[in-house]
C-alpha positions in Angstrom: -31.4 59.5 -30.8 -31.9 60.3 -34.4 -28.8 60.0 -36.6 -27.4 63.4 -37.5 -28.1 62.4 -41.2 -27.9 59.2 -43.3 -24.3 60.2 -44.1 -22.6 62.6 -41.9 -20.7 65.1 -43.6 -16.9 64.9 -43.4 -16.5 67.9 -41.0 -18.6 65.9 -38.4 -15.5 63.9 -37.9 -13.4 66.8 -37.1 -15.3 67.5 -33.8 -14.0 64.4 -31.8 -10.7 64.4 -33.6 -10.1 68.0 -32.4 -11.7 67.5 -29.1 -9.0 64.8 -28.5 -6.2 66.9 -29.6 -5.6 65.4 -33.0 -5.2 67.0 -36.3 -8.1 66.1 -38.7 -5.7 66.5 -41.5 -4.2 63.2 -40.5 -7.4 61.3 -41.0 -9.3 60.7 -44.4 -12.6 62.2 -43.1 -14.4 61.8 -46.4 -13.9 58.2 -46.1 -14.7 57.9 -42.5 -18.1 59.7 -43.3 -18.9 57.3 -46.0 -18.2 54.5 -43.5 -20.5 55.9 -40.7 -23.8 56.0 -42.2 -26.5 56.4 -39.6 -24.3 57.2 -36.7 -25.1 60.0 -34.3 -22.6 62.5 -33.2 -22.0 60.8 -29.8 -21.4 57.4 -31.8 -18.9 59.0 -34.0 -17.0 60.2 -30.9 -17.4 56.8 -29.1 -15.8 55.2 -32.3 -12.9 57.7 -32.4 -12.2 57.3 -28.5 -12.1 53.3 -29.1 -9.8 54.0 -32.0 -7.6 55.9 -29.7 -7.4 52.8 -27.4 -6.7 50.6 -30.4 -3.7 52.8 -31.3 -2.4 53.3 -27.7 -2.6 49.5 -27.3 0.0 49.4 -30.1 1.9 52.4 -28.5 1.2 54.4 -31.6 -1.4 57.1 -32.7 -4.6 55.9 -34.1 -5.0 55.5 -37.8 -7.8 55.4 -40.3 -7.3 51.7 -40.2 -8.0 51.6 -36.4 -11.1 53.6 -37.1 -12.3 51.3 -39.8 -11.7 48.5 -37.6 -13.8 49.9 -34.7 -16.5 51.0 -37.2 -16.8 47.2 -38.4 -17.6 46.1 -34.8 -19.7 49.0 -33.6 -23.2 48.6 -33.2 -25.3 51.8 -33.2 -28.3 52.5 -30.9 -30.5 52.9 -34.0 -29.9 49.0 -34.5 -29.9 47.8 -31.0 -32.8 50.0 -29.8 -34.8 49.9 -33.2 -38.1 48.6 -31.6 -37.9 51.2 -28.8 -37.2 54.0 -31.3 -40.0 52.9 -33.6 -42.4 52.9 -30.7 -41.4 56.3 -29.3 -41.6 57.9 -32.8 -45.1 56.3 -33.2 -46.0 57.5 -29.9 -44.7 61.1 -30.6 -46.6 61.4 -33.9 -49.1 64.1 -33.3 -48.1 64.7 -29.7 -44.6 66.5 -30.2 -42.8 68.6 -32.7 -39.7 67.6 -34.6 -36.5 69.3 -33.1 -35.1 69.4 -36.7 -36.7 69.9 -40.0 -38.8 67.0 -41.2 -37.1 64.7 -43.8 -37.9 65.5 -47.5 -40.0 62.4 -47.9 -42.5 63.6 -45.2 -45.4 65.8 -46.4 -44.9 69.4 -46.0 -47.6 71.6 -44.4 -48.7 74.8 -46.5 -47.3 78.3 -45.3 -49.8 80.7 -44.0 -49.8 84.1 -45.4 -48.8 86.8 -42.9 
């Protein structure tokens, strides 16, 4: 549920593009990464799938413009479920461990000597 990063690296767009048998070189993945701040991997894939439909509707392959159009209309779960995510994070603090490394802004614990 946590975004993959504030701005996903361009290579994250390669996954759904290849999964749907398209060539990542046909897309500007650097620009796509800039335009997809805060999206999860599954949301990036959902955007790409929707852009496939946009292209198919015109009887053409999807373009960067199709993806950009879908991105402008797409509302990520981090926005639609913000209150629930905040409540879950509050509840989990002190009760659960992070699945990934904590963000840089969080205090780091000291390392124990072995």
